[in-house]
Every structure is written in C-alpha cells, then in structure tokens.
C-alpha positions in Angstrom: 9.2 22.7 4.7 5.9 21.1 4.6 4.0 21.2 1.4 0.3 21.6 1.3 -1.6 19.6 -1.0 -5.1 20.7 0.0 -6.5 24.3 1.0 -9.3 22.9 2.1 -7.3 22.0 5.4 -6.6 25.9 6.0 -7.5 27.4 9.2 -7.6 31.1 10.5 -4.3 30.2 12.1 -2.6 30.9 8.8 -3.8 34.6 9.6 -2.4 34.8 13.2 1.0 33.2 12.0 1.2 36.3 9.6 1.0 38.8 12.5 3.5 36.7 14.5 5.9 36.5 11.7 5.6 40.4 11.4 6.1 40.9 15.0 9.5 38.9 14.9 10.8 41.5 12.2 10.0 44.3 14.5 11.6 45.9 17.8 9.5 45.8 21.0 7.9 49.3 20.0 6.6 47.9 16.8 9.1 49.7 14.5 11.3 48.0 12.1 15.0 47.3 13.2 17.6 48.8 11.3 15.5 50.4 8.6 15.9 53.9 6.8 13.4 56.5 7.4 13.0 59.2 4.8 10.1 61.7 4.1 7.0 62.3 6.3 6.4 60.8 9.7 3.5 58.3 8.7 1.6 58.5 12.0 1.6 62.7 11.8 2.2 63.4 8.2 4.6 65.8 9.2 8.0 66.2 7.6 11.1 64.2 8.9 14.6 64.6 8.2 16.3 61.4 6.8 17.7 59.1 9.4 20.9 58.5 7.4 23.0 60.3 4.7 21.9 58.1 2.0 20.5 59.4 -1.2 17.4 58.0 -2.5 17.4 57.1 -6.1 14.4 57.4 -8.5 13.4 56.2 -11.7 14.1 59.6 -13.4 13.9 63.1 -12.8 12.4 64.0 -9.4 8.6 64.2 -9.5 7.2 67.4 -9.5 6.2 68.8 -6.4 8.3 66.2 -4.4 9.9 67.4 -1.2 13.5 66.6 -1.1 14.0 67.9 2.5 11.9 69.3 5.2 11.8 72.9 3.9 11.7 72.1 0.2 8.9 73.6 -1.8 10.1 73.0 -5.1 7.6 72.5 -7.8 7.6 72.1 -11.7 4.8 72.5 -14.2 4.2 68.7 -15.4 3.5 65.5 -13.4 5.7 62.2 -13.6 3.2 60.3 -15.5 5.4 56.8 -14.9 3.7 56.6 -11.4 0.1 57.1 -12.1 -0.1 60.9 -12.5 -3.2 62.1 -13.8 -2.8 66.0 -13.5 -0.5 69.0 -13.9 -0.1 69.6 -9.9 1.1 67.3 -7.5 -1.0 67.1 -4.3 0.8 68.2 -1.1 -1.6 66.3 1.4 0.1 64.5 3.7 -2.4 61.7 4.7 -6.3 60.8 4.4 -8.2 59.9 7.3 -10.6 57.0 6.9 -13.9 56.4 8.7 -14.8 54.3 11.7 -12.6 52.9 14.4 -12.6 49.5 13.0 -11.9 50.3 9.4 -8.4 48.3 9.4 -7.6 49.3 5.6 -6.0 46.5 3.2 -6.7 47.0 -0.3 -5.9 50.1 -2.3 -6.5 51.2 -6.0 -6.5 54.1 -8.0 -8.2 55.1 -11.4 -7.2 57.2 -14.4 -9.1 60.4 -12.9 -6.8 60.2 -9.9 -9.5 58.8 -7.4 -8.3 56.8 -4.6 -10.2 53.7 -3.5 -9.8 52.1 0.0 -11.3 48.9 1.5 -11.6 47.8 5.0 -10.6 44.4 5.7 -12.8 44.3 8.8 -16.0 45.1 7.7 -16.3 44.9 4.0 -16.8 48.6 3.4 -15.5 50.5 0.5 -14.4 54.3 0.4 -13.0 56.7 -2.3 -11.4 60.1 -2.3 -9.5 62.3 -4.4 -6.5 63.7 -2.5 -6.5 67.5 -2.2 -9.9 67.7 -3.9 -12.6 65.6 -2.2 -13.4 64.2 1.1 -13.8 60.6 1.6 -17.1 59.1 0.5 -18.3 55.7 1.0 -18.9 53.6 -2.2 -19.8 50.2 -0.8 -21.5 49.8 2.6 -20.5 47.5 5.2 -22.6 44.2 4.8 -23.1 44.8 1.2 -21.3 42.1 -1.3 -18.2 42.2 0.0 -17.0 40.0 3.2 -13.1 40.6 3.9 -11.6 42.5 0.7 -8.2 42.4 0.4 -6.4 43.5 -3.0 -7.9 45.9 -5.7 -7.3 46.8 -9.1 -9.2 49.3 -11.4 -9.8 48.3 -14.9 -10.3 51.9 -16.3 -11.0 50.4 -19.9 -14.2 48.8 -18.5 -15.1 51.1 -15.6 -14.6 48.3 -13.1 -13.2 48.1 -9.6 -11.9 44.2 -9.2 -11.3 43.2 -5.8 -10.0 40.2 -3.8 -12.8 39.2 -1.6 -11.7 36.7 1.0 -13.7 35.2 4.1 -11.6 35.1 7.4 -13.8 32.4 9.0 -12.3 30.2 5.9 -16.0 28.6 6.1 -16.4 29.6 2.2 -13.9 30.1 -0.8 -12.9 33.3 -1.8 -13.7 35.1 -5.0 -12.6 37.7 -7.4 -15.3 40.4 -7.2 -16.2 42.9 -10.1 -17.5 45.9 -9.1 -19.1 49.2 -11.3 -16.5 51.8 -10.5 -18.9 54.5 -10.2 -21.9 52.7 -8.1 -20.0 49.9 -6.4 -22.8 47.6 -7.7 -21.7 43.8 -8.1 -21.3 43.0 -11.8 -20.1 39.6 -11.3 -18.4 37.1 -8.9 -15.6 34.5 -9.9 -15.3 32.1 -7.0 -12.2 29.9 -6.1 -12.9 26.2 -6.4 -11.6 25.7 -2.9 -11.3 27.7 0.4 -8.0 29.8 0.3 -7.2 33.5 0.7 -7.5 35.7 -2.2 -4.9 38.4 -1.7 -3.7 40.4 -4.5 -4.5 41.1 -7.9 -2.8 42.2 -11.3 -4.3 43.2 -14.8 -2.2 42.2 -18.0 -2.2 44.2 -21.3 -5.0 41.9 -22.5 -7.3 42.6 -19.6 -7.1 39.2 -18.0 -7.0 39.4 -14.2 -4.7 37.3 -12.1 -4.8 36.6 -8.4 -2.5 35.2 -5.6 -3.9 32.7 -3.2 -1.6 32.8 -0.2 -3.1 29.6 1.3 -3.0 27.4 -2.0 0.5 28.3 -3.5 -1.1 29.4 -6.8 -1.9 32.1 -9.1 -5.6 32.0 -10.7 -7.0 33.8 -13.5 -10.1 35.3 -15.0 -9.9 35.8 -18.8 -11.1 39.2 -19.8 -13.8 37.9 -21.9 -15.4 36.2 -18.8 -15.1 38.9 -16.5 -18.5 40.4 -16.7 -20.4 37.1 -16.0 -20.3 34.8 -13.0 -17.9 32.2 -13.8 -15.1 30.2 -11.6 -11.6 31.4 -11.0 -9.1 29.0 -12.7 -5.7 27.8 -11.3 -3.4 29.2 -13.8 -0.2 28.1 -12.3 1.2 26.6 -9.3 4.9 25.6 -8.4 6.4 24.0 -5.7 8.5 27.1 -5.0 5.4 28.7 -4.1 4.7 26.2 -1.4 5.1 27.1 2.5 4.6 25.3 5.8 1.1 24.6 7.1 -0.4 27.5 8.6 2.0 29.9 6.9 1.3 32.8 4.7 2.5 32.3 1.2 1.9 34.0 -2.1 1.1 37.7 -1.6 1.7 40.7 -4.2 1.7 40.5 -7.7 2.3 43.1 -10.4 2.4 43.1 -14.5 5.4 44.4 -15.9 3.9 45.8 -19.1 6.2 43.4 -21.3 4.7 39.8 -20.9 5.6 39.0 -17.5 4.2 38.7 -13.8 6.2 39.1 -10.8 5.0 37.6 -7.5 6.1 37.8 -3.9 6.2 35.3 -1.2 5.2 36.8 2.4 6.8 34.0 4.5 9.9 33.0 2.2 10.4 36.7 1.0 11.1 35.3 -2.3 10.2 37.0 -5.7 9.6 34.7 -9.0 8.7 36.3 -12.5 6.3 34.2 -14.4 6.2 34.4 -18.1 2.9 34.6 -19.9 3.2 32.6 -23.3 1.3 33.9 -26.3 -1.2 31.4 -25.9 -2.0 33.0 -22.2 -0.5 29.8 -20.5 2.0 30.4 -17.8 5.4 29.8 -19.1 8.9 29.7 -17.3 8.7 30.6 -13.7 12.3 32.2 -12.6 13.5 33.0 -9.0 15.0 36.5 -8.5 18.0 36.5 -6.5 17.9 39.6 -4.2 21.1 41.0 -3.1 21.4 41.0 0.7 18.9 38.2 1.1 15.2 37.5 0.9 12.6 40.6 1.2 11.0 41.1 4.7 7.4 39.8 4.4 6.7 41.3 1.2 3.0 42.4 0.7 1.4 44.8 -2.0 3.6 45.4 -5.0 3.6 47.7 -8.1 5.4 47.9 -11.2 7.2 51.3 -11.9 8.8 50.7 -15.4 12.4 50.7 -16.3 12.9 47.5 -14.1 11.8 48.6 -10.8 9.1 47.6 -8.4 7.8 49.1 -5.1 7.1 46.7 -2.6 5.6 47.0 1.0 8.0 45.1 3.3 5.9 44.1 6.4 8.9 42.9 8.3 10.4 46.4 7.8 7.3 48.5 8.3 8.6 49.8 5.2 7.9 50.8 1.7 10.8 49.7 -0.6 12.1 49.7 -4.1 13.4 46.4 -5.9 15.8 47.4 -8.8 16.0 44.4 -11.4 19.1 43.3 -13.3 18.2 40.3 -15.3 17.6 37.5 -12.6 18.8 39.4 -9.6 17.6 42.6 -8.0 18.9 44.9 -5.3 16.5 46.5 -2.5 16.4 49.7 -0.6 14.0 51.2 1.8 12.0 54.5 0.6 10.3 55.0 3.8 9.6 53.1 6.9 8.0 53.3 10.3 4.6 52.6 9.2 2.0 50.7 11.4 1.5 47.3 9.8 1.3 48.7 6.1 -0.4 46.6 3.7 -0.6 47.8 0.2 -0.5 51.4 -1.6 -1.9 53.0 -4.6 0.1 55.3 -6.8 -1.0 58.7 -7.7 0.8 61.8 -9.1 4.3 61.1 -8.2 3.4 59.6 -4.7 2.5 56.2 -3.2 -0.5 56.3 -0.7 0.3 53.6 1.9 -2.7 52.1 3.8 -1.6 51.8 7.5 -3.5 48.5 8.4 -2.8 48.2 12.0 -3.8 44.4 11.5 -1.9 43.2 14.3 -4.9 44.7 16.5 -7.4 43.0 14.1 -5.7 40.0 14.3 -5.1 39.7 18.0 -8.2 41.5 19.1 -6.5 44.3 20.7 -7.9 48.0 20.7 -6.5 50.0 17.5 -5.3 53.5 17.4 -7.6 55.4 15.3 -7.9 57.4 13.0 -6.9 54.9 10.3 -4.9 56.4 7.9 -3.5 56.4 4.0 -0.2 58.1 4.1 1.5 59.8 1.1 5.0 59.1 0.4 6.6 61.4 -2.3 8.6 59.3 -4.7 
C-alpha cells in the first residue's frame, strides 16, 4: 500500500478509481451481489417483500408509522426521537424528486424543523423540502458560492448549514463553507491548506466541526469560535491506518457518538476507526474497529443512531447498513439494498432519506436516468 505524503499530487483519477471500485462490487446489472433487500423499491417507491426471512432489528420499539410489510398501516401517536424525529406523525412519502437532469445528489442534511437539504455534486446547487409538507425549493443556485458540494451538516444552534465544498478539477483546495440556513448566503469559508477532497462532516457537542479528507488521509477541524469568520481549516489528526494507495479514495463518512468520540470509515479499505476527543480538544487514541465478516464494502455517508449503532451507506453493496458496536468489535447487517449509487442519507422522523447519486454516470460521462431521487427507508 503506497503512502501518500503530499496531497498536492492528487488528480481526478482518484474519483474515477471510486467508480471502478464500486463497479467491482456489483453485478453486471449494477445491483449488489448477495445483499438483503427489505422495505421499498428505491427506484419506484413501491413496497417490496423482503428477499429473505431475516428479521431486521431496530434500536428499540418500531418507529411509529413504519411499515412492517407490504400491507402494514400501523401507526402510533408519538415519534421516535432517537432518529431525528421532529413531529407527532411519520411521513409516508416514498421519495422526493430532485430538479434538473444533471443534479447528481451527494450531500444531505436535515434540521430540527424536519427540513431536508440536498446538494448537487455536479452543478453546486442546493435544494430543500419538508417531506409530506412542501415542494422542493432552491436554496443555493448553480454558479453560486458552492463548487462541488459533498457532505453537509446542520448547526441548528447557530442557524447554519455547513458544507464540504470540493473542487473536482483539483486545481484549488477544498473548503468547509458555512451558509445561513434560511437564506443560503455564505457566512464564512475555511479553506484546506492543500489540494484534497473534503468529503463528510461531523459536529461535536461543543460545536466544533470535523471534516474527512479522502485524498489526504486526515481529519481537519474548525473550532466553534472560528466558524463565523474566514479562517483556515486545521489538520486535527492523521494516521498511517488512514493511508491508501495513490489514486485511491480514503477517509469518507464521519460521525460523532455524543460521548466524546468520532467514528470514521475508509472507502477503499472498508475499515472503521474510533478517534477519542481529549478534554483539551486534541485527538486521542485511534482504535480500529474489527467488523465481523470482514470490512465494509466501500462505506460512504454515516450517522450515529445511539445505543452503540451507526447507519452506513455501503456503496459496494448499493445498500444502507446498520453497524452495531460491541467495544472494539462490530457486526453489520443490510437494512435495504438495490439503490442506484447511494451516497449519503438524512434521518427524519424514524426514516433514512437516501440520496441515489447515480455518480457512475457523472464520473464516466454517460447519460443518467432522471429523475434523481432521495428515497425514504423506514427504520
């Protein structure tokens, strides 16, 4: 495995390598081999019967309004707040269609009011919608302050939408951009010190923001006090375990566990690591997580669910999976598969809204299959 010491040598080949790696994990028809499918058909939003007899475990009681089978209409009076629930009723909308035939969704986020935000990797636009309540509306226009937005996260306390803004031409460094949640106006930019790929974001309990650099084998940070004014993003931690070969795609999803640790996944290696945040704010111990059955298949977007569980997009399985931690070990199970190049997801009212990115078309220049959609998966 070749260690990359200088991220200035990165080329667009790293992105093409991502598509090649994903294709290797799928069958000739683009579907994952050997995955378990449950819930709804991502391409149509219609209900599907589970392909196996396996029972999917949840973090607690079944979320209200969650379908347990094609004919189920069970509802309860309260929402599951552990998954970002904001209202008393669960939305039963199957999917949200996104505008334009070249949207290619990547980043997703949600706020405390139940609004879903989706960014276009291709044209830099950003839209929002409230499932079951509002139509999709544009928040940031193409050609605005964003270049190729990737991961996003909402800082509800400050009314900000924070975005990993990368440059697919690899001519300029990526940045962590802070936008006003209501208007989409740019508040501040935090540029990397070198060309790289800002991929995903996490917000800790003190309001500090962390970003993975898929090309630089590092996690960067912007401290809470610096977020509202232009300042550089600082390298917070790097480690040999994060390194990948030249032209390969490294660190990707990142999540904060509400208990002083971050979890990161490596797209190329399928590995997961826990990084302790010391009282000083410095990075502490970096611990590899051993996953039963082998590494994850090209993990991408990731969210902390509480009770020692994470939800992770596994691109190589075209799936949303649940990872259950047991100390430094973990097990993984597919929640739903069959997506079209899934990238990230947002958690709203007991459901995961999965962005079907179709990025294979974006990367190889072939025609996508609109409409682009964000698909609901009941948890």
